All heavy atoms as an XYZ file, in Angstrom:
959
protein
N      53.690    164.289    123.175
C      52.747    163.532    122.381
C      53.409    162.268    121.792
O      52.796    161.221    121.730
C      52.226    164.446    121.260
C      51.191    163.803    120.403
S      49.709    163.488    121.356
C      48.728    162.682    120.189
N      54.658    162.431    121.335
C      55.360    161.292    120.758
C      55.562    160.182    121.782
O      55.490    159.007    121.446
C      56.712    161.714    120.194
C      56.571    162.492    118.900
O      55.546    162.382    118.235
N      57.569    163.272    118.565
N      55.827    160.570    123.028
C      56.045    159.545    124.049
C      54.765    158.772    124.325
O      54.807    157.576    124.613
C      56.584    160.187    125.326
O      55.634    161.109    125.856
N      53.624    159.420    124.226
C      52.347    158.723    124.425
C      52.115    157.698    123.316
O      51.630    156.596    123.565
C      51.194    159.728    124.476
C      51.186    160.595    125.710
C      50.004    161.543    125.684
C      50.069    162.484    126.895
N      48.948    163.421    126.878
N      52.504    158.055    122.099
C      52.331    157.134    120.969
C      53.256    155.925    121.139
O      52.859    154.783    120.919
C      52.600    157.867    119.637
C      51.511    158.909    119.388
C      52.674    156.882    118.481
C      51.753    159.792    118.195
N      54.482    156.160    121.556
C      55.430    155.074    121.758
C      54.943    154.145    122.862
O      54.993    152.913    122.745
C      56.834    155.639    122.070
C      57.774    154.537    122.512
C      57.397    156.371    120.871
N      54.451    154.698    123.958
C      53.938    153.886    125.062
C      52.732    153.078    124.593
O      52.600    151.882    124.908
C      53.584    154.773    126.278
C      52.829    153.987    127.336
C      54.829    155.397    126.858
N      51.842    153.688    123.813
C      50.662    152.978    123.320
C      51.057    151.808    122.407
O      50.520    150.707    122.512
C      49.743    153.948    122.564
C      48.572    153.266    121.919
C      47.519    152.815    122.680
C      48.546    153.051    120.543
C      46.450    152.160    122.091
C      47.487    152.400    119.952
C      46.426    151.960    120.722
N      52.043    152.032    121.523
C      52.482    150.972    120.610
C      53.104    149.818    121.391
O      52.863    148.647    121.100
C      53.462    151.541    119.557
C      52.706    152.464    118.594
C      54.164    150.434    118.795
C      53.583    153.219    117.629
N      53.913    150.134    122.414
C      54.531    149.082    123.222
C      53.482    148.280    123.976
O      53.556    147.046    124.049
C      55.531    149.691    124.200
S      57.000    150.353    123.393
N      52.490    148.950    124.542
C      51.440    148.235    125.286
C      50.598    147.381    124.342
O      50.236    146.253    124.665
C      50.561    149.234    126.051
C      51.308    149.914    127.198
S      50.345    151.165    128.027
C      49.029    150.219    128.714
N      50.324    147.904    123.148
C      49.550    147.143    122.173
C      50.331    145.915    121.708
O      49.775    144.823    121.567
C      49.204    148.040    120.974
C      48.362    147.351    119.940
C      47.026    147.083    120.176
C      48.917    146.958    118.730
C      46.255    146.436    119.230
C      48.167    146.310    117.781
C      46.818    146.056    118.023
N      51.623    146.069    121.492
C      52.454    144.937    121.089
C      52.515    143.869    122.164
O      52.459    142.674    121.884
N      52.634    144.270    123.418
C      52.680    143.296    124.511
C      51.352    142.560    124.629
O      51.309    141.352    124.880
C      53.014    144.002    125.817
N      50.249    143.271    124.431
C      48.933    142.626    124.506
C      48.752    141.633    123.369
O      48.218    140.535    123.570
C      47.835    143.689    124.483
N      49.196    141.993    122.184
C      49.062    141.081    121.040
C      49.947    139.854    121.212
O      49.567    138.745    120.819
C      49.417    141.799    119.743
S      48.185    143.007    119.228
N      51.102    140.032    121.789
C      52.005    138.906    121.966
C      51.428    137.883    122.924
O      51.613    136.682    122.761
C      53.362    139.396    122.472
N      50.734    138.343    123.938
C      50.150    137.387    124.888
C      48.910    136.718    124.311
O      48.587    135.598    124.672
C      49.823    138.098    126.207
O      48.840    139.108    125.980
N      48.188    137.390    123.415
C      46.981    136.805    122.823
C      47.356    135.813    121.727
O      46.776    134.728    121.633
C      46.073    137.918    122.248
C      44.905    137.318    121.468
C      45.562    138.802    123.365
N      48.318    136.170    120.895
C      48.698    135.333    119.767
C      49.975    134.559    120.093
O      51.036    134.810    119.541
C      48.929    136.182    118.504
C      47.718    136.964    118.100
C      47.712    138.352    118.205
C      46.587    136.326    117.635
C      46.600    139.076    117.839
C      45.479    137.055    117.272
C      45.474    138.429    117.369
N      49.887    133.629    120.993
C      51.042    132.818    121.371
C      51.371    131.839    120.239
O      50.474    131.339    119.560
C      50.752    132.047    122.647
N      52.639    131.567    120.021
C      52.989    130.618    118.950
C      52.506    129.210    119.285
O      52.383    128.834    120.444
C      54.511    130.680    118.904
C      54.923    131.220    120.219
C      53.800    132.083    120.707
N      52.225    128.472    118.238
C      51.752    127.097    118.422
C      52.882    126.249    119.016
O      54.048    126.464    118.710
C      51.318    126.518    117.083
N      52.544    125.304    119.877
C      53.589    124.459    120.459
C      54.265    123.604    119.380
O      53.627    123.143    118.441
C      52.848    123.587    121.470
C      51.435    123.602    121.016
C      51.217    124.936    120.349
N      55.565    123.391    119.534
C      56.345    122.607    118.581
C      56.202    121.130    118.944
O      56.434    120.738    120.083
C      57.825    123.018    118.618
C      58.639    122.144    117.687
C      57.966    124.482    118.271
N      55.795    120.347    117.973
C      55.635    118.915    118.192
C      56.907    118.231    117.694
O      57.259    118.316    116.523
C      54.400    118.369    117.439
C      54.279    116.874    117.623
C      53.145    119.078    117.887
N      57.619    117.599    118.611
C      58.859    116.919    118.240
C      58.551    115.509    117.769
O      57.867    114.752    118.448
C      59.809    116.885    119.432
N      59.060    115.189    116.588
C      58.885    113.832    116.086
C      60.143    113.043    116.422
O      61.248    113.465    116.108
C      58.657    113.849    114.588
C      57.373    114.554    114.214
C      57.028    114.411    112.770
N      58.117    114.881    111.910
C      58.147    114.699    110.607
N      57.184    114.058    110.018
N      59.146    115.148    109.900
N      59.971    111.928    117.066
C      61.092    111.097    117.478
C      61.025    109.792    116.701
O      59.996    109.122    116.664
C      61.041    110.826    118.993
C      62.177    109.919    119.397
C      61.080    112.121    119.766
N      62.151    109.460    116.082
C      62.238    108.209    115.346
C      62.485    107.080    116.354
O      63.481    107.103    117.074
C      63.391    108.288    114.347
C      63.431    107.098    113.402
O      62.571    106.207    113.519
O      64.334    107.074    112.554
N      61.605    106.084    116.428
C      61.790    105.032    117.423
C      62.981    104.111    117.113
O      63.527    103.492    118.014
C      60.484    104.247    117.377
C      59.937    104.503    116.021
C      60.380    105.895    115.660
N      63.397    104.021    115.860
C      64.523    103.180    115.490
C      65.423    103.948    114.502
O      65.387    103.717    113.289
C      64.038    101.871    114.850
C      65.114    100.835    114.550
C      65.756    100.325    115.842
C      64.525     99.677    113.772
N      66.244    104.880    115.010
C      67.078    105.664    114.095
C      68.147    104.790    113.448
O      68.750    103.937    114.094
C      67.706    106.734    114.995
C      67.633    106.170    116.369
C      66.447    105.246    116.401
N      68.352    105.013    112.158
C      69.344    104.249    111.402
C      70.058    105.179    110.428
O      69.420    106.010    109.784
C      68.688    103.125    110.605
C      68.039    102.083    111.465
C      67.354    101.007    110.624
O      67.089    101.193    109.449
N      67.088     99.877    111.245
N      71.367    105.026    110.388
C      72.141    105.741    109.377
C      73.476    105.047    109.188
O      73.879    104.218    109.998
C      72.352    107.222    109.729
C      73.188    107.463    110.956
C      74.576    107.462    110.888
C      72.591    107.724    112.183
C      75.341    107.695    112.009
C      73.348    107.963    113.313
C      74.725    107.951    113.219
O      75.484    108.180    114.334
N      74.135    105.418    108.111
C      75.455    104.891    107.804
C      76.174    105.942    106.958
O      75.588    106.479    106.020
C      75.343    103.586    107.028
O      76.617    103.093    106.720
N      77.404    106.257    107.335
C      78.166    107.211    106.526
C      79.651    106.913    106.664
O      80.075    106.165    107.537
C      77.883    108.659    106.935
C      78.601    109.111    108.176
C      79.823    109.753    108.092
C      78.055    108.910    109.435
C      80.492    110.166    109.223
C      78.705    109.321    110.575
C      79.927    109.960    110.462
O      80.578    110.365    111.588
N      80.421    107.519    105.789
C      81.862    107.350    105.847
C      82.554    108.271    104.864
O      81.920    108.815    103.959
N      83.835    108.487    105.086
C      84.650    109.256    104.151
C      86.088    108.761    104.233
O      86.483    108.103    105.190
C      84.583    110.765    104.429
C      85.171    111.185    105.751
C      86.525    111.462    105.879
C      84.364    111.321    106.872
C      87.067    111.843    107.086
C      84.879    111.707    108.085
C      86.237    111.979    108.183
O      86.758    112.357    109.382
N      86.858    109.095    103.211
C      88.254    108.683    103.147
C      89.030    109.773    102.419
O      88.620    110.210    101.345
C      88.376    107.350    102.412
C      89.743    106.731    102.579
O      90.348    106.916    103.641
O      90.195    106.051    101.643
N      90.120    110.229    103.022
C      90.949    111.273    102.432
C      92.330    110.686    102.170
O      92.939    110.114    103.068
C      91.065    112.496    103.378
C      92.005    113.532    102.799
C      89.700    113.085    103.655
N      92.814    110.807    100.944
C      94.148    110.333    100.547
C      94.797    111.459     99.741
O      94.708    111.471     98.522
C      94.025    109.073     99.676
C      93.293    107.940    100.306
C      94.178    107.131    101.223
O      95.369    107.041    101.006
N      93.593    106.537    102.235
N      95.426    112.396    100.416
C      96.032    113.542     99.742
C      97.554    113.451     99.834
O      98.145    113.785    100.852
C      95.535    114.838    100.375
C      95.927    116.062     99.581
O      96.646    115.917     98.570
O      95.500    117.172     99.952
N      98.175    112.980     98.773
C      99.630    112.813     98.797
C     100.356    114.151     98.719
O     101.509    114.241     99.119
C     100.071    111.914     97.644
O      99.714    112.509     96.408
N      99.696    115.184     98.227
C     100.336    116.492     98.137
C     100.588    117.080     99.523
O     101.664    117.597     99.802
C      99.467    117.436     97.303
C     100.035    118.812     97.039
C     101.301    118.708     96.206
C      99.014    119.683     96.336
N      99.601    116.968    100.413
C      99.749    117.523    101.761
C     100.111    116.465    102.793
O     100.420    116.795    103.930
C      98.445    118.203    102.205
O      97.404    117.228    102.265
C      98.065    119.322    101.264
N     100.012    115.183    102.431
C     100.299    114.123    103.392
C      99.144    113.856    104.332
O      99.336    113.295    105.406
N      97.946    114.251    103.953
C      96.769    114.078    104.803
C      96.086    112.763    104.446
O      95.528    112.621    103.363
C      95.806    115.255    104.591
C      94.687    115.284    105.599
O      94.800    114.601    106.628
O      93.693    116.004    105.369
N      96.157    111.800    105.352
C      95.540    110.494    105.151
C      94.662    110.214    106.361
O      95.166    110.106    107.484
C      96.603    109.391    105.024
C      97.514    109.580    103.843
C      98.736    110.215    103.989
C      97.146    109.121    102.587
C      99.573    110.403    102.914
C      97.982    109.300    101.498
C      99.187    109.935    101.670
O     100.009    110.114    100.592
N      93.364    110.125    106.152
C      92.451    109.825    107.252
C      91.169    109.255    106.689
O      90.878    109.374    105.497
C      92.172    111.070    108.077
C      91.549    112.215    107.295
C      91.466    113.450    108.132
C      91.096    114.652    107.267
N      91.211    115.901    107.988
N      90.396    108.635    107.555
C      89.127    108.054    107.136
C      88.225    107.833    108.335
O      88.679    107.814    109.484
N      86.945    107.693    108.074
C      85.966    107.488    109.137
C      84.753    106.779    108.538
O      84.325    107.097    107.438
C      85.543    108.834    109.710
C      84.675    108.731    110.925
N      84.158    109.836    111.536
C      84.238    107.679    111.652
C      83.442    109.463    112.590
N      83.477    108.152    112.658
N      84.210    105.819    109.269
C      82.958    105.183    108.867
C      82.177    104.883    110.133
O      82.759    104.568    111.168
C      83.192    103.939    108.013
C      83.881    102.776    108.699
C      82.907    101.867    109.428
O      81.727    101.848    109.141
N      83.416    101.118    110.388
N      80.855    105.043    110.056
C      80.010    104.837    111.235
C      78.654    104.306    110.801
O      78.135    104.689    109.754
C      79.840    106.162    111.988
C      79.029    106.034    113.256
C      79.042    107.311    114.065
O      80.104    107.653    114.628
O      77.995    107.975    114.121
N      78.097    103.426    111.616
C      76.773    102.845    111.372
C      75.963    102.958    112.657
O      76.491    102.769    113.748
C      76.884    101.364    110.990
C      77.689    101.171    109.742
O      77.435    101.797    108.735
N      78.684    100.311    109.817
N      74.673    103.216    112.509
C      73.781    103.251    113.663
C      72.544    102.443    113.347
O      71.949    102.564    112.283
C      73.376    104.676    114.008
C      72.442    104.707    115.212
C      72.133    106.090    115.669
N      71.286    106.022    116.865
C      70.890    107.063    117.532
N      71.261    108.266    117.146
N      70.117    106.931    118.586
N      72.151    101.627    114.314
C      70.922    100.840    114.218
C      70.264    100.895    115.599
O      70.650    100.173    116.507
C      71.220     99.403    113.800
C      69.953     98.625    113.498
O      68.872     99.200    113.482
N      70.088     97.341    113.266
N      69.286    101.775    115.743
C      68.645    101.966    117.041
C      69.607    102.659    117.992
O      70.162    103.705    117.685
N      69.824    102.057    119.167
C      70.738    102.638    120.150
C      72.183    102.177    119.974
O      73.063    102.639    120.694
C      70.284    102.284    121.568
C      69.068    103.091    121.989
O      68.830    104.156    121.381
O      68.361    102.660    122.912
N      72.452    101.270    119.065
C      73.797    100.750    118.869
C      74.510    101.523    117.755
O      74.036    101.586    116.620
C      73.761     99.258    118.507
C      75.104     98.612    118.186
C      76.016     98.649    119.406
C      74.898     97.197    117.711
N      75.647    102.119    118.102
C      76.473    102.849    117.143
C      77.833    102.161    117.087
O      78.458    101.934    118.123
C      76.651    104.321    117.554
C      77.555    105.045    116.570
C      75.314    105.013    117.654
N      78.276    101.792    115.898
C      79.592    101.189    115.711
C      80.322    101.949    114.612
O      79.693    102.504    113.706
C      79.510     99.706    115.316
O      78.761     99.600    114.106
C      78.852     98.880    116.407
N      81.636    101.946    114.695
C      82.394    102.625    113.658
C      83.873    102.560    113.916
O      84.338    101.943    114.882
N      84.616    103.210    113.043
C      86.057    103.300    113.193
C      86.548    104.520    112.440
O      85.909    104.977    111.499
C      86.750    102.049    112.673
O      86.636    101.980    111.275
N      87.675    105.025    112.903
C      88.338    106.092    112.162
C      89.838    105.864    112.226
O      90.338    105.159    113.104
C      87.966    107.488    112.677
C      88.400    107.810    114.077
C      89.640    108.374    114.336
C      87.551    107.571    115.155
C      90.036    108.677    115.617
C      87.931    107.880    116.447
C      89.177    108.444    116.670
O      89.557    108.749    117.949
N      90.533    106.426    111.274
C      91.981    106.270    111.218
C      92.610    107.600    110.837
O      92.003    108.415    110.147
C      92.372    105.196    110.207
O      92.016    105.611    108.908
N      93.828    107.773    111.314
C      94.568    108.987    111.015
C      96.055    108.629    111.015
O      96.486    107.746    111.742
C      94.259    110.104    112.047
C      94.723    109.722    113.431
C      94.866    111.421    111.636
N      96.816    109.296    110.166
C      98.257    109.074    110.105
C      98.916    110.030    111.084
O      98.744    111.242    111.016
C      98.794    109.292    108.676
C     100.304    109.199    108.657
C      98.190    108.284    107.734
N      99.667    109.466    112.035
C     100.373    110.258    113.034
C     101.704    110.750    112.477
O     102.243    110.178    111.524
C     100.624    109.418    114.289
C      99.342    109.170    115.063
O      98.432    110.015    114.976
O      99.255    108.145    115.755
N     102.265    111.800    113.074
C     103.545    112.328    112.583
C     104.705    111.339    112.688
O     105.701    111.487    111.987
C     103.801    113.542    113.487
C     102.474    113.920    114.019
C     101.674    112.666    114.095
N     104.595    110.327    113.559
C     105.700    109.376    113.692
C     105.680    108.296    112.611
O     106.487    107.371    112.641
C     105.705    108.744    115.081
C     104.469    107.903    115.350
O     103.547    107.890    114.507
O     104.418    107.264    116.413
N     104.755    108.377    111.657
C     104.739    107.442    110.541
C     103.896    106.211    110.775
O     104.044    105.230    110.060
N     103.022    106.209    111.762
C     102.121    105.081    112.001
C     100.691    105.536    111.757
O     100.371    106.719    111.831
C     102.250    104.556    113.447
O     101.919    105.606    114.352
C     103.636    104.048    113.728
N      99.877    104.573    111.463
C      98.442    104.837    111.288
C      97.739    104.420    112.578
O      97.857    103.293    113.019
C      97.876    104.050    110.120
C      96.384    104.305    109.886
C      95.840    103.491    108.737
N      96.520    103.801    107.495
C      96.139    104.754    106.651
N      95.096    105.475    106.910
N      96.820    104.963    105.545
N      97.018    105.359    113.187
C      96.250    105.065    114.388
C      94.817    104.749    113.958
O      94.171    105.537    113.279
C      96.242    106.252    115.335
C      95.494    105.963    116.611
C      95.527    107.101    117.596
N      96.269    108.265    117.167
C      95.823    109.509    117.305
N      94.654    109.743    117.845
N      96.548    110.528    116.905
N      94.332    103.588    114.367
C      92.982    103.145    114.019
C      92.207    102.972    115.318
O      92.668    102.299    116.239
C      93.011    101.827    113.231
C      93.827    102.016    111.953
C      91.602    101.358    112.923
C      94.110    100.733    111.221
N      91.043    103.579    115.386
C      90.183    103.488    116.555
C      88.888    102.814    116.129
O      88.167    103.333    115.275
C      89.893    104.879    117.154
C      88.980    104.767    118.362
C      91.178    105.589    117.509
N      88.602    101.648    116.709
C      87.333    100.958    116.501
C      86.487    101.217    117.743
O      86.966    101.035    118.866
C      87.554     99.448    116.322
C      88.389     99.144    115.085
O      88.074     99.692    114.021
O      89.343     98.355    115.210
N      85.252    101.627    117.554
C      84.430    101.967    118.712
C      83.004    101.455    118.558
O      82.538    101.141    117.468
C      84.414    103.484    118.946
C      83.817    104.280    117.809
C      82.455    104.556    117.750
C      84.620    104.769    116.788
C      81.919    105.289    116.716
C      84.096    105.501    115.755
C      82.740    105.768    115.724
O      82.217    106.488    114.689
N      82.344    101.371    119.701
C      80.921    101.040    119.738
C      80.319    101.780    120.921
O      81.012    102.068    121.909
C      80.701     99.532    119.867
O      81.196     99.080    121.105
N      79.061    102.092    120.822
C      78.366    102.797    121.891
C      76.919    102.333    121.909
O      76.287    102.168    120.863
C      78.434    104.306    121.673
N      76.413    102.071    123.102
C      75.001    101.730    123.268
C      74.548    102.227    124.633
O      75.326    102.746    125.430
C      74.747    100.228    123.088
C      75.518     99.369    124.059
O      75.923     99.856    125.125
O      75.705     98.175    123.742
N      73.276    102.079    124.914
C      72.708    102.607    126.154
C      73.072    101.762    127.371
O      72.943    102.225    128.496
C      71.187    102.720    126.026
O      70.638    101.441    125.751
N      73.538    100.540    127.168
C      73.864     99.666    128.304
C      75.341     99.782    128.671
O      75.699     99.986    129.827
C      73.505     98.199    127.976
C      72.009     98.089    127.756
C      73.971     97.271    129.078
C      71.556     96.762    127.217
N      76.240     99.648    127.693
C      77.679     99.627    127.949
C      78.359    100.982    127.785
O      79.542    101.106    128.084
C      78.364     98.616    127.029
C      77.849     97.218    127.244
O      77.707     96.778    128.372
N      77.541     96.532    126.159
N      77.691    101.955    127.265
C      78.297    103.260    127.031
C      79.228    103.224    125.831
O      79.054    102.430    124.913
N      80.229    104.101    125.853
C      81.176    104.221    124.738
C      82.407    103.377    125.035
O      83.015    103.491    126.096
C      81.580    105.685    124.549
C      82.532    105.908    123.428
C      82.088    105.969    122.127
C      83.892    106.050    123.664
C      82.966    106.176    121.079
C      84.787    106.252    122.629
C      84.312    106.322    121.337
N      82.774    102.508    124.105
C      83.960    101.664    124.233
C      84.794    101.801    122.964
O      84.269    101.685    121.861
C      83.579    100.194    124.427
C      82.865     99.973    125.731
O      83.388    100.298    126.781
N      81.656     99.439    125.668
N      86.088    102.033    123.155
C      86.977    102.206    122.009
C      88.213    101.329    122.169
O      88.711    101.129    123.270
C      87.402    103.661    121.885
N      88.681    100.807    121.051
C      89.916    100.029    121.007
C      90.841    100.742    120.025
O      90.504    100.935    118.858
C      89.657     98.575    120.545
C      90.964     97.820    120.414
C      88.702     97.880    121.483
N      92.021    101.141    120.522
C      92.978    101.881    119.709
C      94.125    100.957    119.345
O      94.655    100.254    120.199
C      93.523    103.105    120.475
C      94.508    103.880    119.610
C      92.390    104.003    120.929
N      94.482    100.945    118.065
C      95.621    100.149    117.629
C      96.452    100.966    116.654
O      95.951    101.905    116.030
C      95.183     98.821    117.021
C      94.238     98.914    115.865
C      93.656     97.547    115.504
N      92.478     97.694    114.693
C      92.467     97.609    113.375
N      93.582     97.342    112.734
N      91.345     97.758    112.707
N      97.726    100.629    116.582
C      98.642    101.325    115.684
C      99.230    100.328    114.699
O      99.563     99.211    115.057
C      99.771    101.958    116.477
C      99.326    103.098    117.356
C     100.407    103.452    118.324
N     101.064    104.715    118.398
C     100.681    105.916    118.029
N      99.575    106.069    117.430
N     101.371    106.979    118.230
N      99.358    100.777    113.455
C      99.934     99.944    112.408
C     100.998    100.760    111.675
O     100.865    101.972    111.547
C      98.858     99.510    111.406
C      97.814     98.595    111.980
C      96.759     98.203    110.947
O      96.780     98.763    109.836
O      95.923     97.367    111.281
N     102.039    100.089    111.187
C     103.029    100.827    110.380
C     102.356    101.374    109.130
O     101.483    100.739    108.543
C     104.079     99.779    110.021
C     103.710     98.527    110.715
C     102.372     98.695    111.342
N     102.781    102.525    108.763
C     102.177    103.195    107.616
C     102.759    102.650    106.325
O     103.972    102.565    106.159
C     102.429    104.695    107.695
C     101.834    105.542    106.593
C     100.315    105.416    106.582
C     102.223    106.981    106.766
N     101.891    102.256    105.414
C     102.310    101.807    104.089
C     101.684    102.774    103.098
O     100.512    102.682    102.765
C     101.846    100.361    103.806
C     102.282     99.943    102.419
C     102.379     99.426    104.854
N     102.492    103.725    102.682
C     102.036    104.755    101.749
C     102.908    104.664    100.518
O     104.127    104.514    100.634
C     102.164    106.158    102.379
C     101.786    107.221    101.387
C     101.307    106.258    103.613
N     102.326    104.737     99.335
C     103.158    104.715     98.144
C     104.148    105.872     98.157
O     103.853    106.944     98.671
C     102.157    104.848     96.994
C     100.899    105.314     97.602
C     100.918    104.908     99.035
N     105.328    105.617     97.631
C     106.360    106.652     97.605
C     105.856    107.848     96.815
O     105.202    107.692     95.778
C     107.625    106.098     96.967
N     106.109    109.035     97.320
C     105.641    110.218     96.587
C     106.356    110.345     95.252
O     107.525    109.959     95.106
C     106.002    111.379     97.527
C     107.081    110.844     98.402
C     106.829    109.374     98.519
N     105.661    110.864     94.300
C     106.225    111.069     92.970
C     107.082    112.326     93.021
O     106.607    113.402     93.368
C     105.112    111.219     91.918
C     104.283    109.945     91.883
C     105.696    111.561     90.564
C     103.059    110.040     91.016
N     108.344    112.150     92.715
C     109.274    113.270     92.762
C     109.564    113.693     91.331
O     110.006    112.884     90.519
C     110.578    112.871     93.485
C     111.556    114.029     93.498
C     110.279    112.389     94.878
N     109.312    114.934     91.042
C     109.573    115.447     89.702
C     111.070    115.673     89.522
O     111.772    116.050     90.459
C     108.825    116.752     89.482
N     111.549    115.375     88.339
C     112.969    115.591     88.067
C     113.258    117.080     88.042
O     112.452    117.871     87.563
C     113.338    114.991     86.725
C     113.526    113.509     86.785
C     114.226    113.036     85.558
N     113.215    112.416     84.697
C     113.402    112.074     83.454
N     114.551    112.319     82.868
N     112.457    111.506     82.761
N     114.418    117.415     88.543
C     114.834    118.820     88.509
C     115.138    119.194     87.065
O     115.686    118.390     86.302
C     116.057    119.028     89.381
N     114.805    120.387     86.663
C     115.096    120.792     85.282
C     116.604    120.892     85.065
O     117.364    121.226     85.969
C     114.433    122.161     85.159
C     114.298    122.648     86.556
C     114.148    121.434     87.418
N     117.024    120.554     83.860
C     118.447    120.628     83.513
C     118.752    122.075     83.165
O     118.131    122.660     82.275
C     118.770    119.702     82.334
C     118.460    118.263     82.735
C     120.205    119.876     81.898
C     118.587    117.282     81.604
N     119.699    122.615     83.894
C     120.054    124.016     83.686
C     121.480    124.060     83.157
O     122.391    123.524     83.785
C     119.950    124.809     85.011
C     120.349    126.256     84.793
C     118.555    124.705     85.575
N     121.648    124.674     81.999
C     122.977    124.819     81.417
C     123.725    125.902     82.179
O     123.128    126.868     82.628
C     122.871    125.184     79.952
N     125.039    125.741     82.332
C     125.778    126.788     83.034
C     125.723    128.089     82.249
O     125.686    128.102     81.017
C     127.204    126.240     83.113
C     127.276    125.162     82.085
C     125.879    124.652     81.888
N     125.713    129.161     82.974
C     125.649    130.476     82.340
C     126.964    130.738     81.611
O     128.034    130.350     82.091
C     125.409    131.550     83.383
N     126.903    131.361     80.452
C     128.150    131.666     79.739
C     128.982    132.665     80.538
O     128.459    133.461     81.298
C     127.679    132.254     78.419
C     126.300    132.726     78.684
C     125.743    131.845     79.755
N     130.284    132.571     80.345
C     131.186    133.482     81.054
C     130.928    134.902     80.575
O     130.664    135.137     79.392
C     132.631    133.079     80.795
N     130.980    135.850     81.488
C     130.729    137.242     81.062
C     131.850    137.745     80.154
O     133.010    137.366     80.293
C     130.702    138.015     82.379
C     131.456    137.173     83.347
C     131.268    135.754     82.899
N     131.485    138.570     79.234
C     132.449    139.147     78.308
C     132.913    140.466     78.895
O     132.098    141.342     79.186
C     131.818    139.379     76.917
C     132.806    140.064     75.978
C     131.331    138.072     76.360
N     134.229    140.580     79.077
C     134.774    141.810     79.635
C     135.450    142.555     78.493
O     136.369    142.041     77.841
C     135.775    141.512     80.757
C     135.064    140.753     81.870
C     136.411    142.779     81.270
C     135.975    140.289     82.957
N     134.990    143.732     78.259
C     135.551    144.532     77.174
C     136.923    145.058     77.582
O     137.151    145.380     78.746
C     134.632    145.689     76.839
N     137.807    145.106     76.606
C     139.146    145.634     76.874
C     139.030    147.115     77.155
O     138.239    147.827     76.527
C     140.046    145.382     75.680
N     139.802    147.557     78.101
C     139.743    148.965     78.461
C     140.562    149.762     77.439
O     141.759    149.528     77.259
C     140.287    149.148     79.848
C     140.079    150.518     80.338
C     140.329    150.582     81.807
N     139.830    151.857     82.226
C     139.465    152.151     83.402
N     139.536    151.240     84.320
N     139.056    153.343     83.696
N     139.923    150.636     76.805
C     140.600    151.489     75.812
C     141.169    152.710     76.510
O     140.595    153.220     77.463
C     139.634    151.892     74.725
C     139.035    150.736     73.923
C     137.983    151.254     72.960
C     140.111    149.980     73.182
N     142.300    153.159     76.011
C     142.857    154.376     76.610
C     141.974    155.564     76.349
O     141.371    155.699     75.290
C     144.229    154.534     75.949
C     144.182    153.696     74.743
C     143.139    152.643     74.962
N     141.875    156.370     77.344
C     141.038    157.547     77.209
C     141.761    158.606     76.385
O     142.973    158.804     76.562
C     140.738    158.093     78.606
O     140.113    159.329     78.486
N     141.057    159.260     75.477
C     141.742    160.295     74.688
C     142.142    161.475     75.553
O     142.966    162.291     75.162
C     140.719    160.687     73.641
C     139.418    160.224     74.132
C     139.697    159.105     75.093
N     141.590    161.581     76.719
C     141.907    162.722     77.569
C     142.903    162.354     78.653
O     143.088    163.050     79.612
C     140.631    163.259     78.229
C     139.611    163.670     77.205
C     138.491    162.886     76.986
C     139.790    164.831     76.460
C     137.553    163.257     76.068
C     138.850    165.210     75.496
C     137.739    164.415     75.318
O     136.800    164.766     74.401
N     143.540    161.222     78.504
C     144.507    160.782     79.488
C     145.841    161.450     79.220
O     146.354    161.372     78.114
C     144.628    159.245     79.441
C     145.590    158.690     80.428
C     145.253    158.673     81.771
C     146.810    158.206     80.028
C     146.124    158.157     82.689
C     147.683    157.677     80.923
C     147.354    157.672     82.277
O     148.219    157.178     83.204
N     146.440    162.071     80.207
C     147.707    162.757     80.045
C     148.802    162.010     80.660
O     148.938    161.576     81.690
C     147.664    164.178     80.588
C     146.685    165.007     79.873
C     145.480    165.368     80.451
C     146.924    165.475     78.580
C     144.589    166.158     79.802
C     146.014    166.278     77.950
C     144.834    166.629     78.565
């Protein structure tokens, strides 16, 4: 009996799914998309220096990003992309000019006092 109920519920669910189809999704397309964003990271504690900025006006996207490489140079990439020329990037390297890190002075530590060695007293049980 239970199997008949399960079969009936499955058939009823399949019938309802075909009758109540979801409404079609209408995609809205912006004919002239525009945006502009950017960020900049300057973390002297971790040595993380990078930045990015980008602008879009219709099909034309322009921007640049920079990152500090381990060899001490800043790599800057200027790029543009459009539907006619595709993606074009120009990479350049510049010497890194970063302010010297702030070095905290080491604490002044006084030398430890010499240990006091007690004189060895003769044992009363020494023969």
